[in-house]
Each structure stands twice: as structure tokens, then as C-alpha cells.
C-alpha positions in Angstrom: -7.7 38.4 105.0 -10.3 35.6 105.4 -12.9 35.8 108.1 -16.0 33.7 108.8 -19.5 35.1 108.0 -23.1 34.2 107.5 -23.7 34.3 103.7 -27.1 34.4 102.1 -26.4 32.8 98.6 -29.9 33.5 97.2 -33.2 34.8 98.4 -35.1 32.0 100.1 -31.9 29.9 100.6 -30.5 28.9 104.1 -27.7 30.9 105.4 -24.3 29.4 104.9 -21.5 29.9 107.5 -18.4 30.1 105.4 -15.1 32.0 104.9 -15.0 35.3 103.0 -12.2 37.5 101.8 -12.3 41.2 103.1 -10.2 43.9 101.5 -8.3 46.5 103.4 -10.4 49.6 104.0 -10.3 52.1 101.1 -10.7 56.0 101.3 -13.6 56.9 103.6 -13.9 53.3 104.9 -13.4 51.5 108.3 -12.7 47.9 109.1 -14.4 46.7 112.3 -13.9 43.5 114.4 -17.4 42.6 115.6 -18.0 42.2 119.3 -21.7 41.3 118.8 -24.6 41.5 116.4 -28.3 41.3 117.0 -30.4 38.9 115.0 -33.3 41.1 113.9 -36.5 40.2 112.2 -35.5 42.5 109.4 -32.8 40.2 108.5 -35.3 37.4 108.1 -37.3 39.8 105.8 -34.3 40.2 103.7 -33.6 36.5 103.5 -37.1 35.6 102.4 -37.6 38.4 99.9 -40.0 40.6 101.9 -37.4 43.2 101.6 -35.2 43.2 98.5 -31.4 43.0 98.9 -28.7 42.3 96.2 -27.4 38.7 96.6 -25.2 36.9 97.5 -25.0 39.0 100.6 -23.7 39.0 104.2 -26.7 40.0 106.4 -26.7 41.5 109.8 -27.4 45.2 110.3 -27.3 45.6 114.1 -23.8 45.4 115.5 -21.0 46.9 117.4 -17.2 46.3 117.5 -13.7 47.7 117.5 -12.0 49.6 114.7 -9.0 47.7 113.5 -8.1 49.9 110.5 -9.3 53.1 108.7 -8.8 54.3 105.2 -7.7 57.7 103.9 -9.7 60.6 105.2 -11.3 58.9 108.1 -10.7 61.1 111.2 -13.8 60.6 113.7 -12.6 57.1 114.6 -9.3 55.4 115.0 -8.0 51.8 115.5 -9.0 50.6 119.0 -12.1 52.7 119.1 -15.5 51.1 119.9 -18.2 51.8 117.4 -21.9 51.1 116.8 -22.7 50.2 113.2 -25.4 52.6 111.6 -27.1 50.7 108.8 -28.9 53.8 107.5 -26.4 56.7 107.3 -27.9 59.9 106.0 -26.3 61.7 103.0 -27.2 65.2 104.2 -28.0 66.3 100.7 -31.3 64.8 99.6 -34.7 66.4 100.0 -35.5 64.4 103.2 -32.2 65.3 104.8 -32.7 69.0 103.9 -36.0 68.8 106.0 -34.2 67.2 108.9 -35.9 63.8 108.3 -32.6 61.9 108.1 -34.4 58.6 108.8 -36.0 58.9 105.3 -32.7 59.7 103.5 -33.1 58.7 99.8 -29.5 57.5 99.7 -29.2 55.7 103.0 -29.1 52.3 101.5 -27.1 53.0 98.4 -24.1 51.1 99.8 -26.0 47.8 100.0 -25.6 47.4 96.2 -21.9 47.7 96.4 -19.5 44.7 96.3 -17.6 44.8 99.5 -16.0 41.4 99.8 -15.7 38.0 98.0 -16.1 34.4 99.0 -13.0 32.4 99.2 -14.1 31.0 95.8 -14.1 34.5 94.3 -17.9 35.3 94.1 -18.8 38.9 94.8 -20.6 39.7 98.0 -22.9 42.5 99.0 -23.3 44.0 102.5 -26.9 43.4 103.5 -28.2 46.8 104.6 -24.8 48.4 104.3 -22.9 46.9 107.2 -22.7 43.0 106.9 -22.6 42.4 110.8 -23.0 38.7 110.6 -19.2 38.2 110.3 -16.1 38.2 112.5 -15.0 41.4 110.7 -16.5 43.9 108.2 -15.6 46.9 106.1 -18.1 49.8 106.1 -18.4 53.3 105.0 -17.1 55.7 107.7 -20.6 57.1 108.0 -21.8 53.7 109.2 -19.5 53.7 112.2 -20.4 55.8 115.2 -18.4 56.1 118.4 -19.9 54.0 121.2 -21.2 56.3 123.9 -19.3 56.3 127.3 -20.6 53.9 129.8 -22.2 51.4 127.4 -20.6 47.9 127.2 -19.4 47.1 123.7 -21.4 43.9 123.4 -24.6 45.5 124.6 -24.0 48.5 122.4 -24.9 46.3 119.3 -28.6 46.5 120.3 -28.4 50.4 119.9 -27.9 50.0 116.2 -31.5 49.0 115.4 -33.9 47.5 118.1 -33.3 50.2 120.7 -33.3 53.2 118.3 -36.4 51.9 116.6 -38.4 51.1 119.6 -37.3 54.2 121.6 -37.8 56.5 118.6 -41.3 55.0 117.9 -42.4 56.1 121.4 -40.6 59.3 121.7 -40.4 60.7 118.1 -43.3 59.1 116.2 -46.0 58.6 118.7 -44.7 61.2 121.1 -46.1 59.5 124.2 -46.7 62.0 127.0 -46.7 61.6 130.7 -49.8 59.7 132.0 -50.9 58.4 128.7 -51.8 54.8 128.2 -49.8 52.6 125.6 -50.3 49.2 123.9 -47.3 47.6 122.3 -47.9 44.8 119.8 -45.2 42.3 119.4 -42.7 41.5 122.2 -39.5 41.0 120.2 -36.4 43.3 120.5 -38.1 46.3 119.2 -41.2 45.8 121.2 -39.2 45.2 124.4 -37.4 48.5 123.6 -40.8 50.3 123.0 -42.1 49.0 126.4 -39.0 50.4 128.2 -39.4 53.7 126.2 -43.0 54.0 127.3 -42.1 53.5 130.9 -39.4 56.2 130.5 -41.9 58.5 129.0 -44.1 58.1 132.1 -47.0 56.2 130.6 -49.6 55.2 133.3 -50.6 52.0 131.8 -48.6 49.8 129.3 -50.2 46.8 127.7 -47.9 44.3 126.0 -49.6 42.1 123.2 -48.0 39.0 121.7 -49.0 35.7 120.3 -46.9 33.8 122.8 -48.0 33.5 126.4 -44.3 32.7 127.3 -43.2 36.2 126.7 -45.2 37.7 129.6 -42.3 37.8 132.1 -40.1 39.5 129.5 -42.7 42.2 128.8 -43.4 42.9 132.5 -39.7 43.1 133.2 -39.4 45.8 130.5 -42.3 47.8 131.9 -45.6 46.3 130.9 -48.3 46.7 133.5 -50.7 44.3 131.6 -50.2 41.4 129.2 -52.7 40.3 126.5 -52.3 37.1 124.5 -53.2 38.1 120.8 -56.6 36.8 119.8 -59.7 37.8 117.8 -60.8 39.9 120.9 -57.5 41.7 121.5 -58.8 45.2 120.9 -61.8 44.5 123.1 -59.6 43.2 125.9 -57.5 46.3 125.7 -60.5 48.6 125.9 -61.6 46.6 128.9 -58.4 47.5 130.7 -58.8 51.2 129.9 -62.4 51.9 131.1 -63.7 50.8 127.7 -62.0 53.9 126.1 -59.0 52.3 124.5 -55.3 53.3 124.8 -54.0 56.7 123.8 -51.2 55.2 121.8 -50.6 51.8 120.1 -47.1 50.8 118.7 -47.3 47.9 116.3 -44.0 46.0 116.0 -45.0 42.8 114.0 -45.8 44.2 110.6 -48.9 42.0 110.1 -52.2 43.2 108.8 -54.2 41.6 111.7 -52.1 43.2 114.4 -52.1 46.6 112.5 -55.8 46.5 112.5 -56.0 45.4 116.1 -53.6 48.2 117.1 -55.9 50.7 115.4 -59.0 49.2 116.9 -57.5 49.2 120.4 -56.9 53.0 120.6 -59.5 55.5 122.0 -61.2 58.0 119.7 -58.5 60.5 118.7 -55.8 57.9 119.5 -52.5 57.4 117.8 -51.2 54.2 116.1 -47.5 54.0 115.0 -46.6 51.1 112.7 -42.9 49.9 113.2 -43.2 46.3 111.9 -42.2 45.6 108.3 -44.9 43.6 106.5 -45.1 42.1 103.0 -47.1 43.5 100.1 -49.6 40.7 100.7 -50.5 42.2 104.2 -53.5 44.3 103.2 -55.1 46.5 105.9 -58.6 47.9 105.2 -60.6 50.8 106.7 -64.0 52.2 105.7 -64.4 56.0 105.2 -67.0 56.4 107.9 -64.7 55.0 110.7 -61.8 57.1 109.7 -64.1 60.2 110.2 -65.9 58.9 113.2 -62.8 57.7 115.3 -60.5 60.7 114.4 -57.5 58.4 114.9 -54.0 58.9 113.5 -52.2 56.0 111.7 -48.5 56.6 110.9 -45.6 54.7 109.6 -42.2 54.8 111.4 -38.7 54.2 109.8 -35.8 53.5 112.1 -37.8 55.1 115.0 -37.8 58.4 113.2 -34.3 58.8 114.8 -31.1 60.5 114.1 -28.6 58.1 115.6 -25.9 60.8 116.0 -28.3 62.8 118.2 -30.2 59.9 119.9 -27.3 57.6 120.9 -26.0 60.0 123.6 -29.5 60.4 124.9 -29.9 56.6 125.1 -26.6 56.3 126.8 -27.8 58.7 129.5 -30.8 56.5 130.2 -28.5 53.4 130.3 -26.2 55.1 132.7 -29.0 56.2 134.9 -30.5 52.6 135.0 -33.7 53.6 133.1 -32.8 51.5 130.1 -31.7 47.9 130.3 -30.1 46.5 127.2 -29.5 43.2 128.8 -33.3 42.8 129.3 -33.8 42.7 125.5 -31.6 39.6 125.0 -33.3 36.3 125.4 -30.4 34.2 123.9 -26.7 34.7 123.4 -25.3 32.6 120.5 -22.2 32.1 118.4 -22.0 32.9 114.6 -22.9 29.2 114.0 -26.2 29.7 115.8 -27.6 32.2 113.4 -29.5 29.7 111.1 -31.2 28.2 114.2 -32.1 31.7 115.5 -33.8 32.4 112.1 -35.8 29.2 112.6 -36.9 30.4 116.1 -38.1 33.6 114.7 -40.1 31.8 112.0 -41.7 29.8 114.8 -42.5 32.9 116.9 -40.2 31.9 119.6 -37.8 34.0 121.8 -37.2 37.7 121.7 -33.7 38.9 120.4 -30.8 36.6 120.0 -27.4 38.4 120.2 -24.4 36.9 118.4 -21.3 37.2 120.5 -18.0 36.9 118.6 
């Protein structure tokens, strides 16, 4: 059956909106009709080669939809069920999984190398980050399809698949923000807006949002920011000025740029914690001297997928949504069609907007 999709023909090439041929689901697979997909900066990183992906590929790793068919052996979902797509399913058998660190699963992305569909001209296609959500329909491993929690609209549920799990997890699982602590969030995109809301839920006393764009201030404050700083050479000094010259307890970096990682580190107090969520390229080198590491006693840590276990965290997030503490709609700055994805990529390159949501 032919469906329309956004195909990346080669690394560095523009996306092409075209028809592709999807097979019926095989054993252990699920076919999903997409309701919505988020346009995430990680998709841009895949398209420009910052992160490697087999090509040609259909990108899109943050989505939700309705099951239309299941293959042999699939019992946890059935046709008609709403599902959130999980781009990093854990295998349950590798060393990281044995430690309970399912977000570091060694086999989570093995499916990205598979051929899952073909162009109408017969060219093999790979599923970008396993799920290929930039399409009207997709076929995924059953492990990639998680039931949508009760009370969460299907379209909004797409954002749970990456931005919300990552931003919420960065605050609650990686940085472990405590009641009354001060927090700075660098980068006001979908993940950053999620992190701001998570810091508010955690009871942070002061939440500073940082971004290069002055236009994002209203978005940041609506998500929970108490203060807004436009990024500059004095960002760390400005944040310390807001916190009695001490610096914040926690900084969450969501841009993946050397300058913002360094600024996040510099903005924390002595003994503070910096969690890096953003995905940067190999050319983004961050340097520290040995004396400052000793003197400041700070902690710098990476964070993959919010250090989250989607099966455990999705019901928790649904509880916050139902209680009105977490607003998924506040993360979306633009609702677009499939044809609007290339323009959304251009907006991300220009540093405009927060999170575009493709509505099918």
C-alpha cells in the first residue's frame, strides 16, 4: 500500500515528500496510522550527518497514531488502539538493561539499519531512529508501540515520544531537582520547554530560561520560567546576578553547543550540577582546566532520552497531564502538514520557533 512520507535521499540533501510502499506487518510488528509527529532537532542532526543514519531513510522519531494492523505474536496492542512511538526500545538483555539503565540499551537502535519500506520506484528505505514517523503510516517493531495513557489526546501524545520524556527526565532523573532549588534551562525548544515545566513540577524556587532568541520569552514564562536571559558572552554572570552571585543549583543544557555547555557549567554554584541533553557535533569541543574542576566541585553529566524508561514514565506523565501540571499544547509553536516539514527544518536552522507538530 502506498502512503506519503518525507524521505531523506542522502545525508545533507533536502527532504522529499513522496510516495512509499509499506508492507503488511510481519511477526512482531505493528502498522500505525500517524495522528501527529513532532519535528525534533535530532531529525535535523540526522539529516545533516551530526548523527549517522542509514540512507535513504524516512525520518521522524516522535509520533503517535492508531494501530491499523498487527503481525503474528503481537498481543499488547490491537487494531484501533492509540499508541505512542518509542524510538529507543530496550532489548532487556544487554549489560545496560541488566543494570536497569534501559535508556543506554546497546541494541536500542538496531532496527534503524533494517529495510522497512521502498520508494514507489523500488529503492530500499530505512526507518530513521526505528519508527519513521514522517509518514502517513509506518510499520514498526511491536516494542516501539506503547499504549497511549488514558486522558491524553492522541495528537498531543506524539510529544511524549521524545521532547517530554527527555525534558522531564533530565530534570527528575538526571539532575534530580529538589524542592526549593534554583534551575537554569539553556535552549527553549520542545525539550527545553518540557524541562521548564518539569522544574516547576519539581518545586524549583527560581527557574531561569536562556535562549538566543528574545522572541521566546513568552513561551518560556508560560512554561514556568521566572526569569529570562538572552544568551550572550555574559550569560553566566547574568544568572549569578539573579541568584545572589552564587549561581543556580542545576543547569540543564538543551542545545548541544560548546558555548552553551560551558555557560551552563559556569552558571551553577559551587557544587552545582549540569546535565547536558543537547546533541552536539564532534567539532563542539568543551574545555576545562584541572584547577577549576577541583575548586568548583561541580558535576557535569550527559543525559540520553532523559534517562527515562518510557513504560514506567508515560503513566507518570499522564498523571501530571490529567492534573493540569503538564501542558503539552504549550510546547507546540506551529501545527503543520506533512508538506511543511522541509520549511520547519529551515526554521530550526535559523533558530526560529519551538516545536512544530505535523498533524496528519
